[in-house]
N, C-alpha and C positions, 0 to 999 in steps of 0.2 A: 421579853420586857416583862419586868413585875411591875404589879401594880403598888401605888403609893399606900402606905400605913395610914390609915384614917381615925379619929376618933368614933366612938360607936355611933352609932344613927340615932337623931333624937327619937322621941318616943309618939307612937301613934295612938289614938284611942280607939282604933279598930276600924270596921267598915261604918262609912257614913247613909250612902246608900249606892243601890248596884241601878246602872242606867241601860235601859234596853231601847235600839232605833225599832219604831215602828212606822207603818204607812198611815194607819187610820186611828188617833187616839182613841176614839169613843169607842169603836171596835174593840180594840186591843184591852182599854178597860173593863168593858164587859166581860170580856172572857177571862181574863185575870182574876175577875171579881167569881165568876162562875167557878172557875176550874180551881182555884186556890182559896176561895173565901176572901179574896182582897177588897181593901174598902177603899174609895175615894177620898183622899182628903183634898176638899175644892179650896178651903182656904190656902192651901198650898200650890195651886195651879200657877203656870209658869205662861205669863202673857208678853207679849212684847209692847213698846208703848203704843200703840196703835189698835191694842186690845187682843189682839187676836193670839189664841192658845196656840203653845209650841211644846208644853211638856205638864203630864200630870202625875201626881203622887200618889202612890198606892201604900196600905198598910196591909200588909199578907201575913197573916197567924204563921207562926212559926219560922219564920225566914230570918227574924234576927236584926232586920233593917228595914228600909224602909225602898221601895221599890220603883224609879220613875220611868215611864214611859216619854221617850222625845219621840217627836216627830221628823223622821228623817228616812225617807222613804228608799234614796237610794243606797243607805248604808244597811237598810232592813233587807234589800233585794240583794243586796251582794253576802249577806252573809246567812241566806236562807241556806237551812241545812245545818247548819252551827250549831252545835250543842255547848251552849252559851251557861247554862246553869244545872246543877246538879243539887238537888235538895236531898237528905238523910230521911229515911223511913226505917223502922226498927227491924221488920223481918218480912217473908214472903205473904205471910197473914194480912199486914198492912199494906202491901204492893197488893192483893187480890182485893182490899177495902178499896183504893185508888181506883183499880180496873171497873169495881162497879160503880162507884161516881162517875167516873167519866164515861161508860156506857150510858148510866141514865140519862146524863146529859146529849149524850150523842157526841160526844167527843172524840177525835180520829187518836189513838195511840200504839203503840207497838204491842206485840204479844211479850209476857215476861221474855227477859235476854239472859242467858247465862253468859253473866260479864267476868271480870277476873276474878274476883271475889267473892262477890255477891248477885242476886238480882238486880235487874236494869228494867224500867219501864221508861218508854220514851215517849213523850208527848208532844207534838208539833203545835206550835203558839197559830194565832193567823196569818202570820208572814213568814211560816215555814223554819222558824227559829226552834230548835230542840230543847225543852227543858225536860230534865230527868230526873227521875226517882230513884234513889239506888238504896239497898236495903245494908244497914250496920250489920246485921248479921250474917257471916258467911255461907254461901250456898251450899258446900260442903262436897260438893260434886267432883269427881276427877277433871285433871285440868284440861283431858280430852274433849271435853264436854262444853268448853269455852266457844263461845259463838263470835268468834273472828271476823265471820264474812258475813254476819248479819246486816243487812241495807240499812236498819237502825243504829248502825254504830258509825262515828264518824271516823276520818281517817287519823 
């Protein structure tokens, strides 16, 4: 069966925001604030008609869009261990700067992982969702060094 020809898709303007499920809004907002330097935009807090808070919006430097944390414990639990977002860093030295930053904060993270092209650092958030930092500069290592079996890599 062939698919019908259609006109070009209408244009988008890019990513409006990224939404992550969390179990505890305040805890996750603090964590993303400490780790990424994200600032909560309280004027954009999402509240139900009864006033209960169900989502917060963060402005994270370098992300290029806003980050919404949505209280959704069931989804957050189901996605535990999933690597939902990979941010670019320049090179191994930049990755090492992140390691120092995370160690200073006492934040759990992987060791530098030899990924397919570059170095990778994996950082579980408070709900176990995995934020990743990946170098734009290739590691230049032989393919035999790629850590396919690292417990820090998803399937």
